[in-house]
Structure formats: C-alpha cells, structure tokens
N, C-alpha and C positions, 0 to 999 in steps of 0.2 A: 798263320794267317785263316790256313780253315780252320784250326782249334777255334781262334777266337771269336770266325762267324758263325760254328757250332756253339759255341755259350753264349753267346746271344741271342739265334735262334729258339735254343732254349728256354731261353731268360724271354721270348717276348711269347712261345707258347705256354709259359708258365702263367705269366702275368694274362694271357687271353682266357687260359681256361680257370684263371681265380676268380674274373673279369664275367665269367657267365657262371662260376658259381652266386655268386653279388649275385649279377640279376636273377638267378633262379632260387633265391633264398629271399627277396624282396617280391616277386611274383607269389611267391609259396603264400610270405607274410600278410600279401595285398591278400593276396585269396582267404586266409585266414579272418582278419579282420571282417570281410563280407561278410564271412558264410554268421562270426560274431554277430555281426549287425543284423543280418535276416534273424538267425532264432530270438537274438531279444524284441524285433520288432515281433516275428511271432507270439510271442509268449507276450509283449504287452498287449496287441490286438487280444488274443486271447482274454487274457487278463479283466481287458475289459468287460467282451461280453459276459464274462459270470459277472464280475459285480453288476456290467445293470439287470440280469436277469434278476441278479437278488431283491437289486431295491427297487424294483419293477413297482412289486408287491408293500412297496413303504409308502407311509404318505408322509412322514418328512414335518410330523406338527410341531417339529420348533421353528419350521419354516415358514408354518401356518401362525401365526401366531392371533388371539381373538382378546385379545385383553393388555391394557397398558402394560403389564411388569414383562407379560412376556413376549410385547411388541421391541419395550428399551434393550431389552435382553436379543433377539432377534437382532438389531443395527448394530449395539457391540459388539457379537462376534465378523456379522461380515466388516464392521468395521477393522478386527486384530487380522482376520485372514488376508484383507486388501495391505494392510501394512508390512504384516511375512512376507506375502509375494513380491516386494521392492526387493528382499533380499533370494529367495525363493527363484523367480520368471528367473532376471539372465542367472543366479546358477544352471540352472539348465540349459538352457541356450549353450551359452558359452562350452560347456559340459559336450555337446556335440558339435560345435564348430570348433575349439579346441583336434577334436576329436578328427575331425575331415581334413581341416586342415593340415594338421604333422602326421598323417597317415603317412606310413611308407613309401608310398605307389608318387606321392607329388612332393616332385622336385626341385620346384621353385619354389616350398616354402625355407626359410630362414633358418637356419643351423645355428644355435648360441646354443652350448653348453655351456657355456660359463655365468649366462642371466642369473642375476640371482635376486635383481631388488628393481625397484622402479619405485619414487616418490607419490607419486599421482595415483599410481596403484594402492601405493598403501596406504596414502590417507583415505581412500575410496571404502577403501573395506571398511577399514577401522570408523571411518567419521559417521558413514551412513547405517549401519546399524547400532550404533550409540545413538541416536537423533533415533533412531525408530524403538528401542527401549524406551527412550526416554517419553516418549506420544503412549508406549502405551504403561508407565508404569504410569503418568498421572490420569492417563483414562479410568488405567483400573482403580486405583487411589479414589477417584472421581466417584465414579459407579458401584463399588464394594459399600458407598457408607446411602448412596441414593438408590440402587435393590438390593439395600439389608433386609432381608425377609421379616426382619424381627420389629422394620419403621413401618408403621401404622401409615394408611395412606392417605392425601389430602385430599377430605372431601364435607363437601356440605351434608351427606346423608348418614345419617346414623348405621353403622356399616356392621353383619351380620353376623354371628359369631357360630361353630360349629366345631365340635370336638371330635377328633376324629379319635380314634385305637387301631392299632395293629395288630392283628392277632394272628390264626396261624389256619387257613392263610386266606385273607378276608379281611375288609374292613368295618371295623363299626362306625357309624357317624352320630352323633348324639345333638339335636338342638338344646340347649337348655330353657334361653326364651320362648321357642313355644311348647316345649316336653313331648317331644319323640324324637323317634330314633328310627336309623332304617341299617339294613347293610346290603355292602355294596353300590349305592345307591344313592348321590349327592345333588340335590338342587337350591339354587337361590336366585333375586332377581338379580334380572342386568342392568348394568351402571351403580349398581350400591355394591360397596368395600364387603371383601367377604375374610371373617380374620378366623383361619384356622387355631386350633389349639391343640398338638401330636401328643400323641405318646404310644407307647408299644404291649402289648402285656403280650410277650413273643421275643424270637432274637431280636437283635439291632435291624428298623428295615427302614425306608427310603420311600417316601411320599412325594408323590406329580402329579402334575397337572399340565403339560406339556404345550399346551394352545394356552396356554393363559397364564402360567409363570414355571420357577423353575421346583428342584427337589430338595426337601428339606430332611435331615434324619428322623425316624421318630426312636426312639428308644426308651426301655422300659426303665422305672423311674424318674423318669425324666417330664418335663413340657417346654415342645419351642414351638414354633411359632410361623406362620405364612400368612404374609400379606398379600392378595390380589383382588382382579377385580374385574368381572366379563364386559366388552364393550358389543357384545352381539347376541345376539339370541339364538341354540343352538346343543347340542349334547356333544359333547369333548369326550378323550375317552384321559382315564385315568388310569395311576400305573403304581406295582412297586420296583422302582429300580434298583433296589439291592441284593442279592443272592439271599435267602430268605428258608431254604430247606427244598423236599419235593414241589409241594405248592406252589415254587414264586411264578411261573412263567403264567399259571391262570391268576394269581393277583391280581386281577384289575377292578376298576367300577365304572361307572358312568358320572358323570361331571354334568348338568345340564341347567344352562340360565336362560331364565323364563321373565315373563314380565313377572310385576308385583302382583299384577290381579291372580293370574294363573298359580304364580307360585301361593299364596294366601291361599284357594284353589284348593292347589295341593294335600298343605296342613292339613286343613277340617276335613279331608275325604281319609289323608291319615289317621285321622283323630279319632272317628269313624270307625275302626279297626280291632279287635282284639283284642291282637297280640298287646300286651306290658313287658319291657325291660325293668326289672328287679335282676337282685344277685344271684335268686335262682336259676331265670333263662338265660343271664351274663356266661354262670360257669359253663351253660351246656356250650354258649356261642365259642367260647373261650376254647371248646377241645378242637383239636386240629383237624382241620375239613379243604376240602378241595370242594365243595360245594358253593360255585358264583352264583347260585340265586339271588336275584334279591330277595329284601325283609323287612318289611314295615312295623315301629312298635308304635303304636298309638301312645303311650305315655311312658317316665320313665319314673320308679323311684329314686329321691335321691339320688345324690351327687354322687353316680355312677363311675364318675371322670375323675375323679377327684380318687374318692376309693381303691380306681386302678393304680393311680401311680402311688397313693400313700403302703400297698401291699411291700412292694419291695423295699422301704424305708422301714429301717431300728426300729422297733419301739422305743415313745416317750415316756422318760424317768415324768414324777413330778418334783417340784424343783426341790419340794421337802428334802427325798430321800434322795438324789443330784446332791447337796451337804450332808447328805451320810456320810454317800461313798466317797466322795471330797475327803472329810474329817476321819473315816477309820485309816486311809490308804494312808493320811499326812502323819499320825499318830504310831503307825505299825513303823513308817521310812527312821519314826523318832527313837 
C-alpha cells in the first residue's frame, strides 16, 4: 500500500514537472515571438524612414503628368495598382491576424491540426485572382494599342517633327522643317502634337520625357518613333533611362512647351546664330563628352539624321552587280 502511494506520488510529481516545463517553454516561445515582432516593427519603421528621406528629393514626375499620353499612362498605372491591392492588402492583413490569433500564448484559439480544405476559401482565392487577371489583360490589350508610341495623335493641328539622336552622352535634336538643331534642349508649341523620330549614334539608349510620355529605345541603324503632346506651358526634364556608360547620369535635357508665338520667336533667334550643323561639326559632337551645355545651330546641311542611320547599314550594291553575283554563285554551284 505504501509502495502504491509512493508510485502515485512520483507520477504526480512527474506530471507536475512536465506541466511546468511546458508552461515555461510556452512562455519562452511567447517572449521570443514578441521579440521577433518588435524587431520586425523597428526594422519596418527604420526602412520607412530611410525610404522617406530618399524620396524626399524625388519629384515623381510620372505622377504629375502635363500631357495627354502621360495622363493616360498615370491612370493606367493607378488602376493596375488598385486591382492588385485587392489581393495584396488582404494577404498582408491576414498575415498579422493569423500570427496574433494562433500565437503560442493564445489558449482560446481552436487547435485543428487535421484541417486542410474549405470549399469557400478555395473558391475565393482562385476566383478573385482569375477575375483580376482577366480585367488586367483586357486593360493591357486595349491600352497597348491606344498608347502605342508609333500611333499618331488624333488632332486637327499639323504635328511638328523633331529628330532626336542619342550620342555619348548628349542628345542632338534636329528640326527638319525649321532647319535648325540643338544639343540638350528641345522646344515645341503647347497643344500641338509632336512626332519624335529617334535613333542613336552610340550604344543603345532610351528616350523619355516623364511628364509628357513614356520611354522609347534609341538604337543605332534604326528609327523609332514617339508621339506626344504637352497640354501646359512649362519646362520639363528629359533624360536617358538606359545605362550607356560613364556619362549616363548626366545625359539629361530640357523640354520646353511654349506658345506658338514664343516658339516662332525662339526659332528665329536660333537662326540668327553663326553655328552650322554639318558632317564636320557633327563628327565633333559625336565624340564621347559629358558636357551637358545646351548648344544651338542656325542651319543644318543635308539630311544628317538619315546619314546617321545609314552609316550602320551595309553598302547597297547596284541591281546589275547583284544579279551578276547571283549568276556567278549559281554557275559555281553547277
């Protein structure tokens, strides 16, 4: 009898010690979880502060459009973000809800280790993303055609054509109709469509005026197009948005939108200058340089833009010579 009571006492003590160990482990896990949450909160707070400081000097030009194309692109971006937040926000909120609800110290939470399926939840997290993807696909399809940079803008006003050449590390702008050219400065009338014909005489680059339109690549031996319009008078920052070497960061320019009268006056002022853009002066401009100073040329000799593109093309043979070459090749094969 005494031995039986002794065994029961030992079992009781063992159970009590085990209970204490479990409670101690749970409290330690709770403290560890709380510490992790605090560390993550401090990290998130510090990261937010750093990002705020980094972005404090950023003007976020794409969110301040001054032209029709840029405004449509901003609207498209906001719609896409809001649609994606339908999935992202609930996922972030549920992460915190589940972490708090099923923490080790919460003894009221339902313990269901064998739970693995719920028809309603499966329907929600499959159906909702499918609907969002379908909407985004439709918006992407229609906007890709509507905002195609090669698509001319609908307007009763005749567009102005400007030829842009990406150099190392400057931008050359040629006005074929006005017969002038500029370096790192471009001006055009407000509320008038602008057609940019773009190429490069340097490594591949990318042309963008964020407040007026999206970017388009500039490639040697090729011509790309960008159609835009400025709906407000002002000066806007243009830039290269594709890394192209040491002077990439300073490869910027000013795009000014003015009234038609001011534009005509500016053109006449440039024409009164003494500098002329010919192949000799162009070859000097084409040399690598980080000088971002604006320059103006009162006249342009020939079709320099076309010559820049064709310099990367193989020489064209006359038709008779081509036929003779084909004939000799055929005779050799026989």
